[in-house]
C-alpha positions in Angstrom: -6.2 -16.8 -229.6 -9.7 -18.1 -230.4 -10.4 -22.0 -230.7 -12.7 -22.1 -233.5 -13.1 -25.7 -233.8 -16.8 -25.4 -232.7 -17.3 -23.7 -236.0 -16.2 -26.8 -237.9 -18.7 -27.6 -240.8 -20.4 -24.3 -240.2 -17.8 -21.5 -241.3 -15.1 -22.1 -243.9 -11.9 -21.4 -242.3 -10.6 -20.5 -245.7 -13.1 -17.8 -246.2 -13.5 -15.6 -243.0 -9.8 -14.8 -242.2 -9.4 -13.3 -245.8 -12.8 -11.1 -245.7 -13.2 -7.8 -244.6 -16.4 -5.9 -243.8 -17.0 -1.9 -243.9 -19.5 -0.8 -241.1 -20.7 2.5 -241.8 -22.6 3.3 -238.5 -21.9 2.0 -235.1 -24.8 2.8 -233.2 -27.7 -0.2 -233.2 -25.2 -2.3 -235.4 -22.7 -2.1 -232.4 -23.1 -6.0 -231.2 -22.8 -7.0 -234.9 -19.2 -6.1 -235.3 -17.9 -7.8 -232.2 -19.8 -11.0 -233.2 -18.3 -11.0 -236.6 -15.0 -11.0 -235.1 -15.9 -14.1 -233.1 -16.6 -16.0 -236.3 -13.0 -15.0 -237.4 -13.7 -12.2 -239.7 -10.2 -10.9 -240.7 -10.7 -7.0 -241.2 -13.3 -4.5 -240.0 -13.2 -0.9 -241.0 -15.9 1.1 -238.7 -16.9 4.5 -239.7 -19.0 6.7 -237.4 -18.8 10.6 -236.2 -20.9 10.0 -232.7 -19.7 9.4 -229.2 -21.3 7.0 -226.9 -24.1 9.1 -224.9 -25.9 8.4 -221.6 -29.1 7.0 -223.5 -26.9 4.4 -225.6 -26.5 1.8 -222.9 -30.1 1.2 -222.7 -30.5 0.7 -226.7 -27.2 -0.1 -228.1 -24.3 -2.6 -227.0 -22.3 -0.1 -225.0 -21.4 -0.2 -221.1 -21.9 3.1 -219.2 -18.1 3.0 -218.6 -18.0 4.1 -222.6 -20.1 7.1 -222.1 -17.9 10.0 -223.9 -15.7 7.7 -226.2 -16.1 7.6 -229.9 -18.0 4.7 -230.8 -15.7 3.1 -232.9 -12.8 3.5 -230.8 -15.0 1.8 -227.9 -15.7 -1.1 -230.6 -12.3 -1.4 -231.4 -11.3 -2.5 -227.8 -14.1 -4.8 -227.3 -13.2 -6.5 -230.6 -9.7 -6.7 -229.5 -10.5 -8.3 -226.3 -12.4 -11.1 -228.0 -10.3 -11.7 -231.3 -7.0 -9.9 -231.2 -6.3 -11.5 -234.9 -9.3 -9.3 -236.2 -7.8 -6.1 -237.6 -9.9 -3.2 -236.9 -9.3 0.3 -238.6 -11.6 2.8 -236.5 -12.6 6.0 -238.7 -14.0 8.9 -236.8 -16.1 11.1 -239.1 -19.3 11.4 -241.5 -18.7 9.3 -244.1 -19.7 11.6 -247.0 -16.6 14.0 -245.6 -13.9 11.7 -245.3 -10.6 12.1 -246.8 -10.0 10.4 -250.1 -7.6 7.6 -248.2 -10.3 6.8 -245.3 -13.0 6.7 -248.1 -11.0 4.3 -250.2 -10.6 2.1 -246.8 -14.4 2.2 -246.5 -14.9 1.0 -250.0 -12.3 -1.4 -250.7 -13.8 -4.2 -248.5 -15.5 -7.6 -249.3 -18.8 -5.9 -248.3 -20.2 -2.6 -247.0 -22.9 -2.2 -244.6 -25.0 0.7 -244.5 -26.2 1.0 -240.9 -26.9 4.8 -240.3 -30.3 6.0 -239.3 -30.3 9.2 -241.6 -32.3 8.5 -245.0 -30.1 10.9 -246.9 -27.1 9.5 -245.8 -28.2 5.8 -246.9 -29.4 7.2 -250.3 -25.8 8.7 -250.9 -24.3 5.5 -249.8 -26.5 3.6 -252.7 -25.4 5.9 -255.1 -21.7 5.3 -254.4 -22.3 1.7 -254.2 -23.7 1.8 -257.8 -21.1 4.1 -259.0 -18.3 2.0 -257.4 -19.7 -1.2 -258.2 -19.5 -2.7 -255.0 -22.2 -4.9 -252.9 -23.9 -3.1 -250.1 -26.2 -4.2 -247.4 -28.6 -1.7 -245.8 -30.2 -2.4 -242.7 -32.7 -0.6 -240.0 -35.5 -0.9 -237.7 -39.3 0.4 -238.1 -40.9 3.0 -235.8 -42.4 1.7 -232.6 -40.4 -1.6 -232.9 -43.1 -2.8 -235.7 -40.6 -4.5 -237.9 -36.8 -4.7 -239.1 -35.7 -4.3 -242.7 -32.6 -5.8 -244.5 -32.1 -4.3 -248.3 -29.2 -5.1 -250.6 -27.3 -3.5 -253.7 -25.6 -6.1 -255.8 -23.9 -5.8 -258.9 -24.9 -9.0 -260.4 -28.6 -8.2 -259.5 -28.1 -4.6 -261.2 -26.7 -6.2 -264.5 -29.7 -8.6 -264.5 -32.2 -5.6 -264.3 -33.3 -6.5 -260.7 -32.2 -3.3 -259.4 -30.5 -1.9 -256.2 -31.8 -0.4 -252.9 -33.5 2.6 -254.2 -35.4 0.3 -256.7 -36.9 -1.8 -253.7 -37.6 1.1 -251.4 -39.0 3.4 -254.2 -41.8 4.6 -252.1 -39.4 5.6 -249.3 -37.7 8.0 -251.9 -40.8 9.2 -253.3 -41.9 10.1 -249.8 -38.9 12.2 -249.0 -39.1 13.5 -252.5 -42.6 14.9 -251.6 -41.4 16.6 -248.6 -41.4 14.1 -245.8 -38.9 14.8 -243.0 -37.4 12.2 -240.7 -38.1 12.9 -237.0 -35.1 14.3 -234.9 -35.1 10.9 -233.0 -36.7 7.5 -233.1 -37.3 5.8 -229.9 -36.1 2.0 -230.1 -35.2 -0.8 -227.7 -32.3 -3.1 -227.7 -34.0 -6.4 -228.9 -35.3 -4.7 -232.0 -31.6 -3.9 -233.0 -30.3 -7.4 -231.8 -32.9 -9.2 -233.9 -31.9 -7.1 -237.0 -28.3 -7.7 -236.2 -29.0 -11.4 -235.8 -30.6 -11.8 -239.2 -28.1 -9.6 -240.9 -25.1 -11.6 -239.3 -26.5 -14.8 -241.0 -26.7 -13.2 -244.3 -23.4 -11.6 -244.1 -21.7 -14.9 -243.6 -23.5 -16.6 -246.2 -22.9 -13.7 -248.7 -19.1 -14.0 -247.8 -19.1 -17.9 -248.4 -21.1 -17.6 -251.5 -18.8 -15.0 -253.0 -15.8 -17.2 -252.4 -17.4 -20.3 -253.6 -17.4 -22.1 -250.5 -20.3 -24.8 -249.8 -20.3 -23.7 -246.1 -21.9 -20.7 -244.2 -25.3 -21.7 -246.0 -24.7 -19.7 -249.3 -28.0 -20.6 -250.5 -29.3 -18.0 -247.8 -27.4 -15.4 -249.9 -28.3 -16.6 -253.1 -32.0 -16.5 -252.6 -31.8 -13.0 -250.9 -29.9 -11.6 -254.0 -32.9 -12.6 -256.1 -35.0 -10.2 -254.4 -33.2 -8.2 -252.0 -35.7 -6.8 -249.4 -36.4 -8.6 -246.5 -38.8 -7.6 -244.0 -39.3 -9.1 -240.5 -42.4 -8.4 -238.6 -42.3 -7.9 -234.7 -45.5 -6.7 -234.1 -48.1 -9.4 -235.3 -50.4 -6.7 -236.8 -48.0 -4.7 -238.7 -48.6 -4.6 -242.5 -51.7 -6.8 -242.3 -54.1 -4.8 -244.3 -54.9 -5.6 -247.7 -52.0 -5.0 -250.3 -49.4 -4.7 -247.6 -46.3 -6.9 -246.9 -48.1 -9.6 -244.8 -51.8 -9.5 -245.8 -51.6 -12.9 -247.1 -49.8 -14.2 -244.0 -51.4 -17.3 -242.6 -52.9 -16.7 -239.0 -50.6 -19.6 -237.7 -47.7 -17.6 -239.1 -48.2 -14.4 -237.5 -45.3 -14.0 -235.1 -41.7 -12.9 -236.1 -42.6 -13.4 -239.8 -39.9 -12.7 -242.3 -40.8 -12.2 -246.1 -38.8 -10.9 -249.1 -40.9 -8.1 -250.6 -40.7 -7.8 -254.4 -40.2 -4.3 -256.0 -43.3 -2.3 -256.7 -42.4 0.4 -259.4 -44.4 2.4 -261.9 -44.2 1.7 -265.5 -41.5 2.9 -267.5 -39.2 3.4 -264.1 -35.6 3.7 -264.8 -33.6 3.9 -261.2 -31.4 7.2 -261.2 -28.8 5.2 -259.2 -28.3 1.9 -261.0 -30.2 2.3 -264.4 -32.2 -0.7 -263.9 -35.7 -1.0 -265.0 -38.3 -3.7 -264.1 -39.1 -4.7 -267.6 -35.5 -5.8 -267.9 -35.1 -8.4 -265.1 -34.1 -11.7 -266.2 -34.0 -15.1 -264.6 -31.7 -16.6 -261.7 -28.6 -14.7 -261.2 -26.1 -17.1 -259.4 -25.5 -20.6 -259.7 -27.0 -22.5 -256.9 -24.2 -25.2 -256.7 -21.1 -23.3 -255.0 -18.7 -25.7 -257.3 -20.3 -24.0 -260.5 -19.4 -20.7 -259.2 -15.7 -21.9 -258.4 -15.3 -23.3 -261.8 -17.4 -21.0 -264.0 
């Protein structure tokens, strides 16, 4: 049994054990799931079709001794060694091709994480999130280790006209519609993934506490993210520094590891094919800042 006493005042013991996370993709996100177990998450549903390759210990949180094992099975054993109270359901397969019972397990969680490196899969997951009316967070790294990105699809944001992952990454969808093709593989290194996982871990904890109406877990972080759910964290100080790019107005004194929320950039009259939101329909604040207001309406 883990002694969680050093989390007192930081993590709500009534929130984490009752929360469940679906992790779709177990590559660069591998370290995220055991760390959620360290915080007392009650249930993890992990879905991935891949096995640990000889290149993975250099870029992901796997050891050479795990080579050849399915990633979700290796993670289940890692998590059991850390926190046996965390219930892990490993699902081997591509998420779009799962049987109905496994599909239900994936999408019947407090929060789903889209952690694949395949644009088409991420796009499919966003459509599912919108159709099933569930919250989903998407995360990935940029080529050459320049930056990491976290995007969200939240049902209250959609209802307020603020849109979904597709709305906030509109230009990416346009690029693929115009014939752009992903490279067969993208080189990366472990610290890019670990930076993304650390940022994402903070956000997940905040989201779980916000939705539960707890004042712990820094719910204000999630509340602000949901208002504009696209976060870019720059690793290369020169990334996106040109005019009209994400960090063009960043002061020189803030060049290292800068994070910022990036607003939607949509053409007039745009209506999202996934969530139906339009930029002209956006309203004011979405969620009460005071958790007590959320608890009691």
